[in-house]
C-alpha positions, 0 to 999 in steps of 0.5 A, spaced: 500 500 500 502 506 498 500 513 500 502 520 498 500 526 503 501 533 501 499 539 506 499 546 505 498 551 511 498 558 510 498 562 517 497 569 518 498 570 526 497 576 531 494 581 526 494 587 530 491 594 527 493 598 532 500 595 532 499 593 539 500 585 539 504 584 545 499 581 549 492 584 553 492 589 558 488 586 565 490 592 570 490 598 570 485 599 564 486 605 559 483 611 563 483 608 569 485 612 576 489 608 581 491 610 588 498 612 589 502 607 593 497 601 591 499 601 583 498 593 581 500 592 573 497 586 570 499 584 563 497 577 559 503 576 554 501 573 547 502 566 547 503 566 540 509 570 541 516 567 543 518 572 547 525 572 551 524 573 558 530 577 559 528 582 554 522 584 558 521 591 561 516 595 564 517 603 564 512 608 567 514 615 564 521 613 563 522 610 569 524 602 569 521 597 574 524 591 571 526 589 578 519 589 581 517 585 575 514 578 576 512 573 571 508 566 572 507 563 565 504 568 560 502 573 566 506 579 568 505 583 574 508 589 577 506 592 584 509 599 585 508 601 593 512 607 592 509 614 591 509 616 584 508 623 582 500 625 581 497 626 574 497 622 567 502 616 566 504 612 561 506 605 562 510 602 556 512 594 556 517 592 551 520 585 549 524 582 544 522 575 540 527 570 538 529 573 532 531 579 536 525 584 533 523 589 538 515 589 540 512 594 545 505 596 548 503 602 551 497 605 554 495 611 559 492 611 566 491 616 572 494 617 579 489 620 584 490 627 586 490 630 579 486 637 579 486 637 572 485 630 569 486 630 562 481 626 558 484 619 555 482 617 548 480 610 549 484 605 544 481 600 540 486 593 539 485 588 534 488 581 534 487 576 530 490 569 528 488 565 521 490 559 519 488 555 512 491 548 510 490 543 505 491 536 505 492 531 499 492 524 500 493 518 494 492 511 497 494 506 492 496 498 492 492 492 495 487 494 501 487 501 499 479 500 498 479 499 506 482 505 507 477 511 509 482 517 509 479 522 505 483 524 498 482 532 500 482 536 506 481 543 507 481 547 513 480 554 515 481 556 522 480 564 525 481 566 532 480 574 533 479 579 539 477 586 538 477 590 544 475 598 545 476 600 553 472 595 557 468 592 551 471 586 548 469 582 542 471 575 541 471 571 534 472 564 533 471 560 526 473 553 524 471 551 517 472 544 513 470 541 507 467 535 511 461 538 513 455 533 512 448 534 514 447 527 516 453 528 521 454 532 527 457 539 525 464 539 524 464 546 522 464 551 528 463 559 529 463 563 535 462 571 536 460 575 542 460 581 546 462 582 553 464 586 559 466 585 566 458 586 568 455 583 562 456 579 555 452 575 550 455 569 545 452 566 539 454 560 535 458 554 538 459 554 546 461 549 551 458 552 557 459 549 564 454 550 569 454 543 573 458 537 574 453 532 573 448 536 568 451 541 563 459 540 563 462 543 557 457 539 552 457 543 545 451 547 544 449 551 538 445 557 540 446 563 544 448 564 551 448 571 556 450 573 562 449 578 567 453 580 573 450 585 579 455 585 585 455 578 588 449 576 583 450 572 577 445 570 572 447 565 566 442 563 560 443 558 555 438 556 549 440 552 543 441 545 540 445 539 542 444 535 535 442 537 528 436 533 525 437 527 521 431 525 516 429 517 517 427 513 511 420 509 509 422 503 507 418 497 504 419 489 506 417 483 502 418 476 505 419 473 498 425 478 497 427 478 504 426 471 507 429 473 514 425 476 520 421 482 518 422 488 522 419 489 529 416 496 527 413 493 520 406 497 519 401 497 513 402 489 513 398 485 507 397 478 507 397 473 501 397 466 501 405 466 499 407 472 502 406 478 506 409 485 505 409 492 509 412 498 510 417 500 516 421 506 518 429 507 519 428 512 524 432 518 524 434 523 529 430 529 532 433 536 533 434 536 541 433 543 543 436 545 550 435 551 555 438 552 561 439 557 567 444 558 572 444 563 578 450 564 582 450 567 589 457 570 590 462 574 587 468 571 583 473 574 588 469 571 594 471 564 598 464 562 598 459 561 592 453 557 591 450 555 584 442 554 582 442 550 575 435 549 571 436 545 565 430 542 560 431 539 553 426 536 548 426 532 542 423 536 536 418 532 533 417 537 528 424 537 525 423 530 521 418 526 518 420 519 520 423 518 527 423 513 533 421 515 540 422 523 542 424 524 549 424 530 554 428 531 560 428 536 566 433 537 571 435 541 577 441 542 581 445 545 586 453 546 587 457 549 592 464 552 592 467 554 599 474 555 601 477 557 608 480 563 609 488 561 608 485 557 602 488 551 604 481 547 604 477 547 598 470 543 598 466 543 592 459 539 593 453 538 589 446 534 588 442 534 582 435 531 580 432 529 573 426 526 570 426 523 563 420 522 559 422 517 554 417 518 549 413 524 549 409 522 543 404 518 547 402 525 550 400 527 557 397 521 562 391 523 566 391 523 574 387 516 574 393 513 569 398 515 574 395 512 580 393 506 577 400 504 574 405 507 580 400 508 586 402 515 586 396 520 587 398 526 583 397 533 587 396 537 581 393 535 574 399 533 569 396 537 563 397 543 567 405 542 567 405 539 560 410 545 558 414 544 563 415 536 563 410 531 559 408 526 564 406 519 561 407 512 562 414 512 560 416 518 565 421 516 570 417 517 576 420 519 583 421 514 589 422 517 595 425 510 598 430 508 593 431 515 590 434 513 583 432 520 580 438 523 584 445 524 584 450 527 588 458 528 589 463 532 594 470 533 592 474 536 598 481 538 597 486 540 602 493 543 602 498 542 608 506 544 607 508 540 601 502 536 600 495 536 597 490 531 598 484 530 594 478 526 595 472 525 591 465 521 592 460 521 586 453 517 586 449 517 580 442 514 581 439 509 576 434 513 573 438 520 573 439 522 566 441 529 563 441 531 556 446 536 557 451 531 559 450 525 555 456 521 556 455 520 564 454 513 566 448 512 571 447 507 576 454 507 579 458 509 585 465 512 585 470 514 590 477 516 590 483 519 594 489 522 591 495 524 595 501 529 591 507 530 595 513 534 594 520 534 597 527 536 597 526 543 594 521 540 588 526 535 586 522 529 588 514 528 586 510 523 589 503 521 587 499 515 590 491 515 587 486 510 589 479 509 586 473 504 587 467 503 582 461 500 583 456 499 578 449 496 577 447 499 584 439 498 583 441 491 581 437 491 575 442 487 571 444 480 573 451 482 574 454 487 578 461 489 577 466 492 582 473 495 580 479 497 584 485 501 582 491 503 585 496 508 582 503 510 585 508 514 581 515 518 582 519 523 579 526 525 581 531 530 579 538 527 582 541 534 582 542 540 577 545 537 571 544 530 572 538 525 569 531 525 572 528 519 574 521 517 573 517 510 574 510 508 577 506 502 578 498 501 576 494 496 578 486 494 576 482 489 579 475 487 576 470 482 580 463 481 579 457 478 583 451 475 580 445 479 583 441 473 584 445 468 588 450 473 591 456 469 588 462 473 587 468 471 582 474 475 580 474 477 572 481 480 571 487 483 573 491 488 569 498 490 572 502 496 569 509 497 571 514 503 567 520 506 569 524 512 565 530 516 565 531 523 562 538 526 561 539 533 559 547 534 557 552 538 553 556 534 549 562 538 545 558 544 546 552 541 543 545 541 547 543 534 547 537 530 551 536 523 552 530 519 554 529 512 555 522 508 557 520 501 559 513 499 560 511 492 562 503 491 561 500 484 564 493 482 563 491 476 567 484 473 565 483 470 572 477 465 570 480 462 564 487 462 567 490 466 562 495 472 561 497 477 556 503 481 557 506 486 553 513 489 553 515 496 550 522 500 550 522 507 547 529 511 546 529 518 544 535 522 542 535 530 541 541 534 539 541 541 537 547 544 534 549 551 535 549 553 527 541 551 527 542 544 525 537 539 529 538 531 530 532 527 532 533 519 533 528 514 535 527 507 537 521 503 539 520 496 541 514 492 542 512 485 544 505 482 545 505 475 548 502 470 552 505 463 555 505 460 548 505 464 543 507 471 540 502 475 537 505 482 535 513 484 535 515 490 532 521 494 531 521 502 529 527 506 527 526 513 526 531 519 524 529 527 523 534 532 521 532 540 521 535 546 520 533 554 522 536 560 520 538 565 525 532 569 525 528 563 525 524 566 519 526 559 515 525 552 518 525 546 514 526 538 516 526 532 513 524 525 517 524 518 515 521 512 519 521 504 518 517 499 522 518 492 521 513 487 524 516 480 525 511 474 523 507 471 529 501 467 529 496 473 528 500 477 523 505 476 517 512 479 516 511 486 514 514 493 513 512 500 513 516 505 511 515 513 511 518 519 508 516 526 510 519 533 509 516 540 511 518 547 510 516 553 514 517 560 512 516 566 516 515 572 511 514 577 517 511 577 524 504 576 522 505 572 516 508 565 515 507 559 510 508 552 511 508 546 506 509 539 508 509 532 504 510 525 505 510 518 503 508 512 506 509 505 504 506 498 507 509 491 504 507 484 506 513 480 506 514 472 506 509 471 511 503 466 513 498 465 507 
């Protein structure tokens, strides 16, 4: 099999209309008035720029405050407690990138006490990042028809931000030629307008309202928030999946002698055959609306959130569909911290009610009482706009409470130790359409301890987890899983290698709910160790990585085991004149007591070069994977060759071209 791949990427980054592309001003904003002796400067550096930390400087009216400057990641802070002359001041932040080009950002503010305050002109700042790429692939040879890689892929990514005073307009866009109406949306778009007190967003948003109810699921629609002192309200409306039309199909027993579809309709019988029509059900549009009300300002130690969510399948979105569901859930979430912030607790609970098929309409009070023995205090028809209640609704039970879920996660910091615990109980009938991948009918408890010693040269972590499924015992088998994880990372001394390693163990056992008989299922053990060495050899900056991994899976009932061994070696060298070299080797063996299932040896090399000003970068690499003949696989060889060129015309425009070839050949092996 042969595959030829060519990628063309055009990048336009940090396009700044006002010439200010060093980062984002956090405090003080342009035009703000600050108290003398309490000046705090906070600036967020642009992560897309490769800035030399030693070149950063903060100047206020020709006076440098670099000696007071602190950096943490991309955040730069300066606290000035000495008095400054009152009046209008100008802050200027300067830096240099890797190519030595000087970048600068400046804005004006006021020190309180100025009798003749000048009116500052608000500045408009525009930052943008644009990337467009095209990938062309040609797959040929034996087995090419089995490959599902598209021959052409076009992508466009845009990320921008417009800021004028306190008003900010973020924009995001992602477009590809693989957008299909019958698949979840692959294109993404986002635009919003926000200030510190209010904002509105349109497009694809990922709201996080509650850990159990709405935890970052993509929603296409609109979201708004309002902040008034210690009160915040967030509102959301949109769709979580697009409609896909179903089909009306014909069935004839003569043409298809297999079992007829269970949903066969309009059946006609004859002496020799029967026929009818059935639906291949499509997918309804699922609408979602949610609200979260928060008590507590962002800077307080205590917050409480009240969350409401409703989601409904739109039966008018398609003509041929299956059951249409409706979901209603309520939740509460608490965040609290101690005064010294050593203790943090996050706890919450939620209740959910789901009607699995709203096409049956609303049931009467007599029907609910006859089926469930529950006397409804009100007529369900009056609340049909809130939740359709019928015979497919999960009716609450005070005794078993399967519609409830809760969690608690405390975290405690003491000296060089951080201890985190979590307990989560998910009811059997709990379901939230805002968290579709949540597994219900489960109990989870975990404990993690992270420790630091010897001035942060030694890191230790121990983690214990327990999972218990089928709490309602509605299935015939209940599964319990226990996990133990311990790892370390140790730097012997500055200039000497860093060691790492650990062990993970998984134990799975089952129990028959009818007989209470317990039995072990399997055990997985994983051991790993490694060494990382950074050294200078003949004035060549070098790094060497060596890792070993052993994985054992024991099937306890069948008394069988499968073992895998893996060895990884990586060498990086950076020469002073811009040349880089990377060498790799990887060995993997999958075996049991009697046979080898898979054995691979992989070799790789890559050479790169960059000019002194970093405007031109190119590299070429090759990799070869050799598979030994085993009981499962024939002897084969896979080789690849690729090259890429990255040319930066200026600080805002660059072009990248990548091309590669992959070949796969089966050698003399099994038939």
